[in-house]
SERO-4910 file (N, C-alpha, C, O; in steps of 0.05 Angstrom, whole numbers):
BEGIN
 pado doro    nc1    nc2    nc3   cac1   cac2   cac3    cc1    cc2    cc3    oc1    oc2    oc3
  Met    A   -185  -2743    -67   -167  -2724    -66   -156  -2699    -74   -135  -2706    -85
  Ser    A   -158  -2673    -76   -167  -2651    -99   -138  -2646   -117   -126  -2666   -108
  Asn    A   -126  -2639   -129   -116  -2630   -151    -92  -2603   -142    -77  -2591   -158
  Thr    A    -93  -2597   -105    -74  -2578    -96    -55  -2596    -74    -58  -2619    -67
  Cys    A    -38  -2581    -69    -20  -2591    -58    -27  -2582    -26    -19  -2596     -7
  Lys    A    -42  -2556    -22    -58  -2553     10    -95  -2545      2   -108  -2539    -18
  Asp    A    -97  -2546     19   -127  -2561     20   -141  -2535     29   -149  -2534     52
  Cys    A   -145  -2507      7   -148  -2483      6   -169  -2488    -24   -176  -2509    -36
  Val    A   -177  -2451    -31   -189  -2451    -52   -172  -2437    -68   -186  -2426    -85
  Ala    A   -155  -2433    -70   -137  -2415    -91   -137  -2426   -119   -133  -2412   -139
  Trp    A   -142  -2459   -120   -142  -2460   -148   -170  -2470   -161   -177  -2488   -176
  Leu    A   -183  -2447   -145   -211  -2454   -150   -218  -2430   -166   -233  -2429   -186
  Leu    A   -201  -2403   -151   -202  -2382   -160   -176  -2364   -177   -172  -2340   -178
  Gly    A   -161  -2389   -192   -132  -2393   -204   -111  -2388   -205    -96  -2384   -225
  Gly    A   -106  -2389   -173    -78  -2374   -165    -63  -2403   -164    -39  -2410   -167
  Cys    A    -71  -2408   -163    -49  -2448   -165    -51  -2458   -190    -60  -2481   -194
  Asp    A    -39  -2437   -216    -45  -2442   -237     -9  -2449   -251     -2  -2446   -274
  Gly    A      3  -2457   -233     32  -2454   -250     49  -2427   -246     69  -2426   -233
  Glu    A     37  -2406   -258     41  -2375   -253     53  -2365   -232     76  -2360   -225
  Ser    A     23  -2365   -218     22  -2349   -183     27  -2381   -173     19  -2404   -177
  Asp    A     51  -2362   -150     54  -2373   -121     51  -2358    -96     67  -2345    -83
  Leu    A     18  -2366    -91      3  -2361    -61      3  -2366    -39    -10  -2357    -20
  Cys    A     26  -2390    -40     40  -2406     -7     55  -2398    -15     47  -2375    -13
  Gly    A     80  -2395    -30    106  -2372    -34    120  -2363     -7    140  -2374      4
  Pro    A    103  -2338      2    123  -2326     27    112  -2352     51    131  -2366     58
  Glu    A     93  -2359     60     90  -2376     74    115  -2404     75    129  -2416     91
  Arg    A    110  -2406     51    122  -2441     52    171  -2421     45    187  -2435     59
  Asp    A    179  -2410     37    189  -2391     52    207  -2393     67    230  -2400     69
  Ser    A    177  -2374     85    188  -2381    116    185  -2406    136    194  -2410    159
  Leu    A    166  -2424    116    190  -2449    141    209  -2460    126    227  -2472    139
  Ile    A    211  -2460    103    234  -2472    100    270  -2470    105    290  -2484    104
  Ala    A    261  -2441    110    285  -2411    127    285  -2426    156    305  -2433    169
  Glu    A    259  -2428    165    260  -2441    191    265  -2472    202    265  -2480    225
  Ala    A    267  -2490    177    279  -2514    181    299  -2513    170    311  -2531    182
  Arg    A    317  -2503    152    343  -2489    144    373  -2491    169    394  -2503    172
  Gln    A    353  -2465    186    367  -2455    204    368  -2475    221    390  -2482    228
  Ser    A    344  -2489    233    358  -2511    250    370  -2529    245    387  -2537    261
  Ala    A    365  -2542    222    386  -2569    214    410  -2552    215    428  -2560    231
  Glu    A    414  -2531    201    449  -2526    205    455  -2513    233    474  -2499    237
  Arg    A    431  -2519    259    455  -2511    282    457  -2542    290    469  -2548    310
  Gly    A    447  -2560    276    453  -2588    287    483  -2599    266    494  -2620    271
  Gly    A    488  -2588    253    512  -2593    231    497  -2602    194    511  -2610    176
  His    A    467  -2598    191    455  -2617    178    474  -2589    153    486  -2569    162
  Val    A    472  -2594    125    479  -2582    100    455  -2596     76    461  -2615     62
  Leu    A    437  -2587     74    392  -2592     75    404  -2588     41    416  -2567     38
  Thr    A    401  -2603     19    387  -2602     -5    366  -2588    -12    354  -2587     10
  Asp    A    355  -2578    -24    341  -2563    -35    321  -2579    -32    323  -2603    -30
  Phe    A    290  -2562    -33    267  -2573    -22    252  -2587    -41    234  -2572    -50
  Val    A    251  -2609    -49    229  -2617    -63    193  -2619    -54    183  -2622    -31
  His    A    181  -2618    -77    153  -2613    -65    135  -2637    -71    125  -2638    -93
  Val    A    130  -2655    -53    122  -2682    -45     85  -2682    -56     66  -2677    -41
  Lys    A     84  -2688    -84     56  -2690    -91     43  -2707    -87     45  -2730    -79
  Gly    A     19  -2688    -93    -13  -2690    -81    -15  -2682    -57    -37  -2680    -48
  Arg    A     13  -2674    -37      2  -2662    -16     16  -2638     -5     25  -2627    -25
  Pro    A     23  -2621     19     27  -2596     15     49  -2597     25     52  -2575     37
  Val    A     67  -2612     27     98  -2616     38    117  -2617     17    115  -2622     -7
  Trp    A    140  -2609     35    167  -2599     21    188  -2623     39    186  -2629     62
  Gln    A    209  -2633     15    230  -2651     35    257  -2641     23    266  -2638      0
  Ala    A    267  -2637     44    292  -2645     35    319  -2661     48    310  -2679     61
  Glu    A    346  -2662     49    365  -2690     61    384  -2677     66    389  -2656     57
  Cys    A    394  -2687     80    422  -2675     94    449  -2691     71    459  -2714     71
  Thr    A    454  -2672     58    478  -2692     42    503  -2696     55    523  -2693     42
  Arg    A    503  -2704     84    519  -2705    105    516  -2731    113    534  -2747    109
  Cys    A    488  -2739    128    482  -2763    130    459  -2779    121    456  -2804    124
  Gly    A    440  -2760    109    410  -2772     95    385  -2771    120    363  -2782    124
  Gln    A    402  -2748    137    364  -2744    152    360  -2725    142    375  -2710    129
  Ser    A    325  -2725    150    303  -2710    124    302  -2682    148    307  -2685    172
  Ala    A    294  -2655    134    275  -2649    144    262  -2637    123    273  -2629    103
  Ser    A    234  -2635    129    205  -2627    112    185  -2603    132    178  -2600    156
  Ile    A    182  -2591    111    155  -2572    120    115  -2579    107    103  -2583     86
  Asn    A    113  -2577    122     80  -2574    115     56  -2553    115     42  -2549    135
  Leu    A     53  -2540     95     42  -2519     95     15  -2524    106      5  -2504    117
  Asp    A     -2  -2548    105    -35  -2546    114    -21  -2574    142    -17  -2599    139
  Pro    A    -18  -2564    158    -14  -2581    178    -36  -2596    201    -49  -2582    217
  Ser    A    -38  -2618    201    -63  -2616    219    -68  -2610    258    -52  -2621    272
  Pro    A    -77  -2603    263    -89  -2581    289    -59  -2605    301    -54  -2626    288
  Gly    A    -48  -2600    318    -20  -2605    337      2  -2617    324     20  -2627    337
  Glu    A      1  -2616    297     20  -2628    287     38  -2600    276     27  -2582    263
  Ala    A     63  -2599    283     81  -2586    272     90  -2571    246     98  -2589    232
  Gly    A     94  -2545    230     94  -2536    211    122  -2541    199    124  -2532    177
  Val    A    149  -2557    211    164  -2555    202    178  -2589    226    171  -2592    250
  Tyr    A    188  -2601    217    192  -2630    231    217  -2648    211    226  -2645    189
  Gly    A    220  -2663    227    241  -2685    215    267  -2684    234    274  -2667    250
  Glu    A    280  -2714    226    311  -2716    248    332  -2694    232    349  -2682    246
  Ala    A    331  -2690    212    353  -2662    208    336  -2646    228    341  -2657    250
  Val    A    321  -2627    233    313  -2609    254    318  -2611    277    324  -2593    292
  Thr    A    314  -2641    286    316  -2649    319    336  -2652    328    339  -2647    352
  Ala    A    357  -2661    314    387  -2668    323    407  -2684    309    408  -2699    290
  Ala    A    422  -2671    329    457  -2673    316    466  -2688    281    470  -2713    282
  Cys    A    469  -2678    258    486  -2694    236    502  -2710    259    512  -2706    282
  Arg    A    498  -2736    234    513  -2758    244    537  -2764    235    550  -2783    245
***
């Protein structure tokens, strides 16, 4: 496994050196989509936190604990936004 969060060449070009954030706009868009879906179900999400070594960020509902996740590099047929908090109502 590489030292990147997404299987791309940005790190080879110095794009993911801790100062640059080439995936920021894509990540922000997916997080906004996840928040909107979760809020429709009555959830209140924490901040999204990066899962080390993966192109995944996760948040939890502060009310029920259900999770919402985004994946910047989903496999074919996999959703970029997923989790109980985006598909089910808050308990």
